[in-house]
C-alpha positions, 0 to 999 in steps of 0.5 A: 578173667582168671582160671587154673590154666594161665592160658585162660587169662585175658588182658583188656586195654581201654582207650578213649579216642577223640575220633569217630568210631568209623575211622577208628574201625577202618584203621584196623583193616587198612594195611597202610594205616596198620603199618604206621601205628602197629609199632610198639616199643622199640619197633621202628617199621612195619609192614602189613598185608590184610584180607578184610573179610571173615576168614581172610588172613592177615600178616604184620611184620614189626621190625626193630633195628635188629630183628623182625617179628611176624604176626599173623592170624585170621579174621573171626568177626568184622562188624563194622563199625562196632566189633572186630575179632581175630586170631594172633599168632606169633612166636611169643604165643608159642605159634598157637592161636590166641584171640583178639576182640575189639569193641568200638563204642560211640562216645560223646566226642569220639570212640572208646576202644576196648581191646581184649586178648585172650588165651595168651600164655601166662608168661606173656600177659604183661608184655602183651598188655604193654605192647597193646597199650603202646599200639592204641596210644600210637593209633590214637596219635596217628588218627589225631594227626591225620585229622589235623592235616 
């Protein structure tokens, strides 16, 4: 979606995960799981706290060797196992709430994940697209490895 205001732009990341959607959905609300794969780019570790209920808050701190980046928000919708929506606030959103919505579609052999991030500052679209793409890739890898063990 593109409008006159760059903050109206949205980014979309799609990925097929060969994992049942109940497991993919649950991974987004489990702080131990989030800490394993919510590590885009040069992030070496992450910590997460969550209150997995509508109106509940979360806090994720992604750390590199040199810096820590706090991300926080509030759950707007939790509809297992098909939909999750939350605000996403960080210094890269100018400390303003943006909105992430994730659809989990049941597909033959797994789940199609569709992540949409809206209300980002226009200058942050591409960096967030790279970040979310990497995060979803690491989620898929983590779930694949946990299924194999």
